[in-house]
N, C-alpha and C positions, 0 to 999 in steps of 0.2 A: 569548823575549822579542819581541812583538806593537805594531804600534804603527796606528793610525789619517792614514790623508791627509790632507795640510794640512786647513785650511776656515775652522779662527777668529783672527782679525788682536790681536792685543792691545787693542786699541783698538777689536772686539768684544767685550771680557769685561772695561768696564765701569771702566776703571784698575784694573786688579786687583795694577798693584804697587804700590798704593799702600795696598793694603787685604795686610799679611805672614801676613797668619794664609792666601786661600789659598796653595795649592803648588803651582806648573804645571810640571809634567816634557813640558822637547821631546823629539821625539825624530825628529829628523833624519832624512833615508834621503834616496840621493846619485840626482840631477833623474835618469837615462838607467835604469835601478832606474823609482823611479817614475810615468818615464812609460813602460815596456814595464806596471808594475803597474797600469796609469790603462786605457791601448790593452786589456790581458784586461778587463780588469773595466766599460770602455765596451761594450765586443762581447758578454757575456751582461748585461746590466744594463740589466732592460727599464722601468722609471726613465732610464734616460743615454738612452734609443733603439735599444737594439743596435748600435750603429755597423759599420756595414759595409761600413768600405771602407779601403785598404790602410794597411799601418803607416805608410807614406808622410804623404800625409796625417795623421794622429793625432797622426805625431809637429812638422809642424805648426802640428797647433791648438795641444796642447802647447809647445810654444814659446811660439810665438804670446798663450799665454791664456789658450784659448778654452777652457777644460775648463773645468766645473760649477764649482771653487772656483779660478777665478782663475792670476795669473800663478803658479808655482813661488820664480821665484826672488824678485820683491816680498815676497812671504808669507816669507821668509825671514830673508831683510833686516832686514824686525819684525822681530821676536822675534831676530835673533840682538842688535840696541840691546837687547836685556832683560841679555840670556842673564849682567850682572853683579848682578841682582839677585836678594838675600832674598832669595827666596823660588820662585826661574822656579834649575829645575837644567838642563841642556841636553848631550843625550847625541845619542850615531849607534848608529840600526838594527848596521850593521857594530857598530857595540863590541859590541853583542847575540851578534850571532852570531859573534865573535871569540872573548869572556870576558864568556861572563852570568852564572861568578855574578860576577866586579868591578866589570857593573854595579849586580848586586842590590842590592849593599854600599853603593854610592853611594846608589844610591834608601834607602835602609834605612835613611842613616844622614841623608839628606835631609830625610830626616821624624823623622827625630829616634829612632828607634830600634835600639834595637842584641837582632841575631833571632840566636839559637844556630847553629852548623852544620847542625844537622843540619832546623835552618826554612825554611835559606837554598840548602839544597841539595834541599826539594820545591818551592820555589818554583822553581827552577831548571827542577826535574823537573817542572811543569805547567807553567808559563810559557814550553818552549819551542816553536818555530815544529809538529813532529808533534803532538805530544803538544795545541794548540792547533790544530787542521786535523782531528783527532777527536772535541773535544767539544765537542757541540751547545750548552753556551751558549756558546759561544764562536765558533766556525762560523755563521757568516748562508746558508750551501749551504742554508734551506731554507723562508726567506721567497724567495717567488715570484714578488717581482721577478726573482729569477735564476736566468740558467740555465745551468746546473754540468755540462749535454749541451758546451757551449765555451768555459766557466770558470769553474772550481769559485773560489769567494768562496775560499778560503786555497793559494794555488794554487804556489811553488814555491818562494818566504822565503830565495830564494839572495843572493852579496854575487857583480853579474856578467856578469847574467843579459842583461843590454844585448850583452853582444860576440854574442849570438845572434842579435841587431835591427840592430842600430848597424850600416850599412855602410862604409866608407873614410872618404865624402866627410860624411855625417851624423853622424859624430863629429865631423870636424871642426869644420865648424859650430856643432856640438852644445859645443862644447870655445871657439872660439872664444866662441861669447857666453852661456858660465861663466866665461871670462873677463873678457868689458869688467861685468856686472853685480857679482860678488861680488871683484870684484882693490881689492883694500888689506883686505878683512876681517878676516886673518888665518884664515878657517873653514877647518878640512882635511876636503875629503866627500876619501871613499875609494871607489875608485867598483870594486879587484880587490878579491881573498879572497888573508889574510896568508895565508904556509909555516905 
């Protein structure tokens, strides 16, 4: 399964929580992997200026909220406040990687669909990272503004890739910011792969 990066706040969707006909599925990914993914997206995307600075500079921009979709922490906190609304399902990208079938069943149940095991298996197959990377209908590599020689749109799709980028000091600063911004929310961010 895959997801779109942050962009719309609940207030920008014209009170979606008052109209229970609209179903909202919010997929949260840990912010360290989001920062690394955004770094590569900025480097390869002409529409975003094909960022040429080093990782350290981009991380500072990300932490300050000086990226196209703004501050990740503010965005998540605003959505998290609506997690108990009847028309909102809150999932994590990491759960889609660890147990895609359970996530698909949650989504089907949320949408009021009773799907056969065969259909669930097909959905799991076609929404896997590798299948979506191969599928021209879901892969944005053909968009002219994305330079795939720098970074493909679907890069790795792994949990914990941030460890290849963050220094110990950067990790400590980021953890401190996470604690300051998200303390007391009860939000369980997963930064490692499960064994």
